[in-house]
DRENPA-3360 file (N, C-alpha, C; in nm, 2 decimals, always signed):
BEGIN
1 = MSEIKQSM = -3.54/-1.66/+0.22/-3.57/-1.83/+0.24/-3.64/-1.72/+0.06 ~ -3.65/-1.81/-0.06/-3.70/-1.82/-0.17/-3.85/-1.89/-0.15 ~ -3.94/-1.84/-0.20/-4.05/-1.87/-0.25/-4.13/-1.97/-0.30 ~ -4.21/-2.11/-0.31/-4.24/-2.19/-0.44/-4.40/-2.13/-0.44 ~ -4.40/-2.06/-0.57/-4.55/-1.99/-0.58/-4.60/-2.10/-0.63 ~ -4.74/-2.25/-0.62/-4.76/-2.34/-0.67/-4.95/-2.29/-0.71 ~ -4.97/-2.28/-0.78/-5.08/-2.20/-0.85/-5.16/-2.37/-0.90 ~ -5.28/-2.37/-0.94/-5.38/-2.51/-0.96/-5.38/-2.47/-1.08;
9 = GDKEYMDD = -5.38/-2.56/-1.13/-5.49/-2.56/-1.24/-5.62/-2.60/-1.26 ~ -5.69/-2.55/-1.38/-5.80/-2.64/-1.37/-5.89/-2.75/-1.29 ~ -5.75/-2.83/-1.37/-5.83/-2.99/-1.35/-5.75/-3.01/-1.21 ~ -5.68/-2.97/-1.14/-5.68/-2.98/-1.08/-5.81/-2.93/-0.94 ~ -5.79/-2.84/-0.94/-5.93/-2.79/-0.91/-6.04/-2.85/-0.90 ~ -6.08/-2.92/-1.05/-6.16/-2.97/-1.09/-6.11/-3.10/-0.97 ~ -6.02/-3.19/-0.97/-6.01/-3.29/-0.88/-6.04/-3.30/-0.76 ~ -6.06/-3.16/-0.68/-6.04/-3.12/-0.53/-6.21/-3.12/-0.54;
17 = VLMSSKTL = -6.25/-3.03/-0.57/-6.39/-3.08/-0.53/-6.42/-3.17/-0.61 ~ -6.42/-3.31/-0.71/-6.42/-3.40/-0.72/-6.43/-3.50/-0.59 ~ -6.34/-3.43/-0.47/-6.32/-3.54/-0.36/-6.38/-3.51/-0.31 ~ -6.44/-3.37/-0.33/-6.47/-3.33/-0.20/-6.60/-3.35/-0.18 ~ -6.67/-3.29/-0.30/-6.83/-3.36/-0.33/-6.86/-3.52/-0.28 ~ -6.73/-3.60/-0.28/-6.72/-3.78/-0.27/-6.76/-3.75/-0.11 ~ -6.67/-3.67/+0.00/-6.61/-3.62/+0.12/-6.81/-3.60/+0.13 ~ -6.82/-3.50/+0.03/-7.05/-3.48/+0.12/-7.11/-3.61/+0.09;
25 = TSMYQTAV = -7.12/-3.63/-0.02/-7.19/-3.71/-0.07/-7.16/-3.86/+0.08 ~ -7.02/-3.90/+0.04/-7.05/-4.05/+0.22/-7.08/-3.93/+0.37 ~ -7.06/-3.79/+0.42/-7.07/-3.74/+0.53/-7.31/-3.74/+0.48 ~ -7.37/-3.74/+0.42/-7.48/-3.75/+0.39/-7.59/-3.84/+0.36 ~ -7.51/-3.96/+0.29/-7.56/-4.11/+0.36/-7.55/-4.12/+0.48 ~ -7.44/-4.13/+0.49/-7.47/-4.16/+0.70/-7.59/-4.08/+0.76 ~ -7.56/-3.91/+0.75/-7.69/-3.86/+0.77/-7.85/-3.90/+0.73 ~ -7.88/-3.97/+0.55/-7.98/-3.97/+0.57/-8.04/-4.12/+0.67;
33 = QESSTNDV = -7.93/-4.22/+0.65/-7.89/-4.38/+0.76/-7.91/-4.35/+0.93 ~ -7.95/-4.23/+0.88/-7.90/-4.23/+1.12/-8.02/-4.09/+1.17 ~ -8.16/-4.00/+1.06/-8.17/-3.92/+1.10/-8.30/-4.02/+1.19 ~ -8.37/-3.90/+1.22/-8.48/-3.95/+1.34/-8.57/-3.91/+1.29 ~ -8.68/-3.86/+1.21/-8.75/-3.83/+1.20/-8.78/-3.84/+1.09 ~ -8.90/-3.84/+1.00/-8.93/-3.85/+0.85/-8.88/-3.72/+0.78 ~ -8.90/-3.61/+0.85/-8.88/-3.47/+0.74/-8.77/-3.46/+0.75 ~ -8.64/-3.48/+0.83/-8.51/-3.49/+0.85/-8.49/-3.62/+0.78;
41 = HTSFKDVL = -8.47/-3.71/+0.76/-8.48/-3.78/+0.66/-8.52/-3.76/+0.52 ~ -8.66/-3.73/+0.51/-8.67/-3.67/+0.42/-8.54/-3.51/+0.26 ~ -8.54/-3.47/+0.40/-8.44/-3.35/+0.36/-8.32/-3.38/+0.30 ~ -8.32/-3.45/+0.40/-8.09/-3.54/+0.29/-8.08/-3.63/+0.19 ~ -8.20/-3.60/+0.21/-8.23/-3.75/+0.09/-8.23/-3.64/-0.03 ~ -8.29/-3.59/-0.05/-8.28/-3.45/-0.14/-8.14/-3.39/-0.11 ~ -8.05/-3.35/-0.02/-7.92/-3.31/-0.07/-7.88/-3.40/-0.12 ~ -7.87/-3.53/-0.07/-7.77/-3.66/-0.13/-7.78/-3.65/-0.29;
49 = NCSIDMQH = -7.92/-3.64/-0.31/-7.96/-3.65/-0.44/-7.86/-3.62/-0.53 ~ -7.92/-3.45/-0.47/-7.85/-3.33/-0.55/-7.69/-3.35/-0.54 ~ -7.65/-3.38/-0.50/-7.50/-3.40/-0.44/-7.44/-3.52/-0.49 ~ -7.53/-3.64/-0.55/-7.49/-3.79/-0.65/-7.51/-3.74/-0.80 ~ -7.59/-3.62/-0.80/-7.58/-3.59/-0.97/-7.45/-3.44/-1.00 ~ -7.47/-3.40/-0.91/-7.35/-3.23/-0.91/-7.20/-3.36/-0.93 ~ -7.17/-3.45/-0.81/-7.06/-3.55/-0.89/-7.08/-3.60/-1.04 ~ -7.16/-3.68/-1.04/-7.21/-3.66/-1.19/-7.14/-3.62/-1.28;
57 = TLFSVMEQ = -7.23/-3.48/-1.23/-7.12/-3.36/-1.39/-7.05/-3.33/-1.37 ~ -7.02/-3.36/-1.26/-6.79/-3.33/-1.24/-6.69/-3.43/-1.28 ~ -6.76/-3.52/-1.34/-6.70/-3.68/-1.30/-6.69/-3.65/-1.51 ~ -6.82/-3.62/-1.53/-6.89/-3.65/-1.71/-6.80/-3.49/-1.76 ~ -6.78/-3.35/-1.68/-6.71/-3.32/-1.73/-6.58/-3.33/-1.78 ~ -6.54/-3.38/-1.60/-6.36/-3.39/-1.69/-6.32/-3.55/-1.71 ~ -6.40/-3.66/-1.78/-6.37/-3.75/-1.84/-6.39/-3.68/-1.97 ~ -6.46/-3.57/-2.04/-6.46/-3.49/-2.22/-6.32/-3.47/-2.18;
65 = KGWYPQQY = -6.25/-3.46/-2.09/-6.13/-3.33/-2.08/-6.00/-3.39/-2.11 ~ -6.12/-3.48/-2.04/-5.93/-3.67/-2.10/-5.88/-3.57/-1.91 ~ -5.88/-3.58/-1.83/-5.86/-3.54/-1.68/-5.94/-3.69/-1.64 ~ -5.98/-3.72/-1.66/-6.08/-3.88/-1.56/-6.07/-4.00/-1.63 ~ -6.00/-4.03/-1.72/-5.94/-4.15/-1.85/-6.02/-4.30/-1.76 ~ -6.10/-4.34/-1.84/-6.17/-4.45/-1.84/-6.11/-4.60/-1.87 ~ -6.09/-4.75/-1.83/-5.99/-4.79/-1.90/-6.15/-4.95/-1.86 ~ -6.22/-4.93/-2.05/-6.39/-4.98/-2.00/-6.35/-5.15/-2.05;
73 = ASKNEIEQ = -6.40/-5.23/-1.92/-6.40/-5.39/-1.97/-6.49/-5.44/-2.08 ~ -6.34/-5.61/-2.13/-6.43/-5.62/-2.25/-6.51/-5.69/-2.18 ~ -6.64/-5.78/-2.28/-6.73/-5.91/-2.31/-6.70/-6.00/-2.21 ~ -6.63/-6.02/-2.30/-6.49/-6.15/-2.19/-6.53/-6.15/-2.05 ~ -6.46/-6.04/-2.03/-6.40/-5.93/-1.86/-6.50/-5.92/-1.71 ~ -6.60/-5.84/-1.85/-6.71/-5.92/-1.77/-6.80/-6.07/-1.68 ~ -6.73/-6.11/-1.84/-6.84/-6.25/-1.84/-6.80/-6.30/-1.75 ~ -6.60/-6.28/-1.69/-6.59/-6.37/-1.66/-6.60/-6.37/-1.48;
81 = VKQKFTNG = -6.68/-6.23/-1.39/-6.63/-6.22/-1.32/-6.78/-6.20/-1.27 ~ -6.90/-6.15/-1.38/-7.03/-6.25/-1.38/-7.02/-6.41/-1.31 ~ -6.93/-6.52/-1.32/-6.95/-6.68/-1.33/-6.88/-6.64/-1.23 ~ -6.74/-6.59/-1.21/-6.68/-6.55/-1.00/-6.86/-6.51/-0.92 ~ -6.89/-6.50/-0.93/-7.03/-6.47/-0.90/-7.19/-6.51/-0.84 ~ -7.16/-6.61/-0.98/-7.31/-6.66/-1.01/-7.27/-6.82/-0.94 ~ -7.09/-6.82/-0.94/-7.07/-6.96/-0.92/-7.06/-7.00/-0.81 ~ -7.05/-6.97/-0.75/-6.98/-6.97/-0.61/-6.87/-6.91/-0.47;
% end
């Protein structure tokens, strides 16, 4: 039986780390909301903020390398969405 050896490149590692970071951030958010004491709440909130900052840093690096391309909305598209939610 032949072995298929697959290796992850930098992009795949960054994708994996970013997805893991998103999962952790969600878990920390839940922990903040469900904290029973102020000290625990503050501790989890601090960790949550660090996780959000790390996630943003990962995203920024990936975007700079072209690994997380963005499609930006035009001013017209933004106005259409604004009107949709303010008029009805």
